[in-house]
C-alpha positions in Angstrom: -153.3 -2.6 -84.2 -150.3 -0.7 -82.8 -150.4 0.6 -79.3 -151.0 4.1 -80.5 -153.9 2.9 -82.7 -155.4 1.0 -79.7 -155.2 4.1 -77.5 -156.9 6.2 -80.3 -159.6 3.6 -80.8 -160.3 3.5 -77.0 -160.9 7.3 -77.2 -163.3 7.2 -80.2 -165.0 3.8 -80.2 -168.7 3.4 -79.3 -169.4 6.9 -80.5 -167.7 8.5 -77.5 -167.1 11.7 -79.4 -170.6 11.7 -80.9 -169.5 10.3 -84.3 -169.4 6.8 -85.7 -165.8 5.8 -86.2 -164.9 2.7 -88.3 -161.5 1.1 -88.5 -159.7 -0.7 -91.3 -162.1 0.6 -94.0 -161.3 -0.3 -97.6 -161.7 2.5 -100.1 -160.4 1.6 -103.6 -156.9 -0.1 -103.2 -156.4 1.4 -99.7 -157.3 0.5 -96.1 -157.9 3.5 -93.8 -156.8 3.2 -90.2 -159.9 5.0 -89.1 -162.8 6.6 -90.9 -165.7 8.8 -90.0 -168.3 8.4 -92.7 -170.5 11.4 -91.7 -167.5 13.8 -91.9 -165.7 12.0 -94.7 -162.6 12.0 -92.5 -159.8 9.5 -92.7 -157.4 9.3 -89.7 -154.1 7.7 -90.2 -151.8 6.9 -87.3 -148.4 7.2 -88.9 -145.5 5.3 -87.5 -141.9 6.0 -88.3 -142.0 4.0 -91.6 -144.1 6.9 -93.0 -141.0 9.2 -92.9 -139.7 7.3 -96.0 -143.1 7.1 -97.7 -144.0 10.7 -98.3 -144.7 10.4 -102.0 -146.9 7.2 -101.5 -148.8 8.9 -98.7 -149.4 12.0 -100.9 -150.7 9.9 -103.8 -153.0 8.0 -101.4 -154.3 11.3 -99.8 -154.9 12.7 -103.3 -156.8 9.6 -104.3 -159.1 9.9 -101.2 -159.5 13.6 -101.8 -161.1 12.8 -105.2 -163.9 11.2 -103.2 -164.1 14.3 -100.9 -162.3 12.5 -98.1 -159.9 14.5 -95.9 -156.9 12.7 -94.5 -155.6 13.7 -91.0 -152.2 12.2 -90.3 -151.3 11.8 -86.6 -147.7 10.8 -85.8 -147.8 7.6 -83.8 -145.4 8.9 -81.2 -147.8 11.8 -80.4 -150.3 9.3 -79.1 -147.7 7.1 -77.5 -146.3 10.0 -75.6 -146.6 10.5 -71.9 -147.8 14.1 -72.4 -151.6 13.8 -72.0 -152.0 17.3 -73.4 -150.6 16.2 -76.8 -152.9 13.2 -76.9 -155.9 15.3 -75.9 -155.0 17.9 -78.4 -155.3 15.4 -81.3 -158.6 14.1 -80.0 -159.9 17.7 -79.9 -158.6 18.3 -83.4 -160.4 15.2 -84.7 -163.6 16.4 -82.9 -163.2 19.9 -84.4 -162.8 18.5 -87.9 -165.8 16.2 -87.6 -167.9 19.2 -86.5 -166.8 21.3 -89.4 -167.3 18.5 -92.0 -170.4 16.8 -90.6 -173.1 16.4 -93.2 
């Protein structure tokens, strides 16, 4: 895992937000960075290499959407940033989406 993924995992593991998060989940030909089964939410921590992979990422997101899975893409630098507000804002966004999509 990247540093950003480790920081994210530390914030969500062991059901700290009240939802079960899994990491490196295989769905079809893809591996999801993080997945919340109860909310059908995929969370991808995107490094700079994703700037050149827009079309591939769109195809992947569309494939997951066919299964009702929403993909939230978080720029890696937002989690690796010294600004705690940015980091906390993403965690709150994940929590909000989980609450909306919880089955």
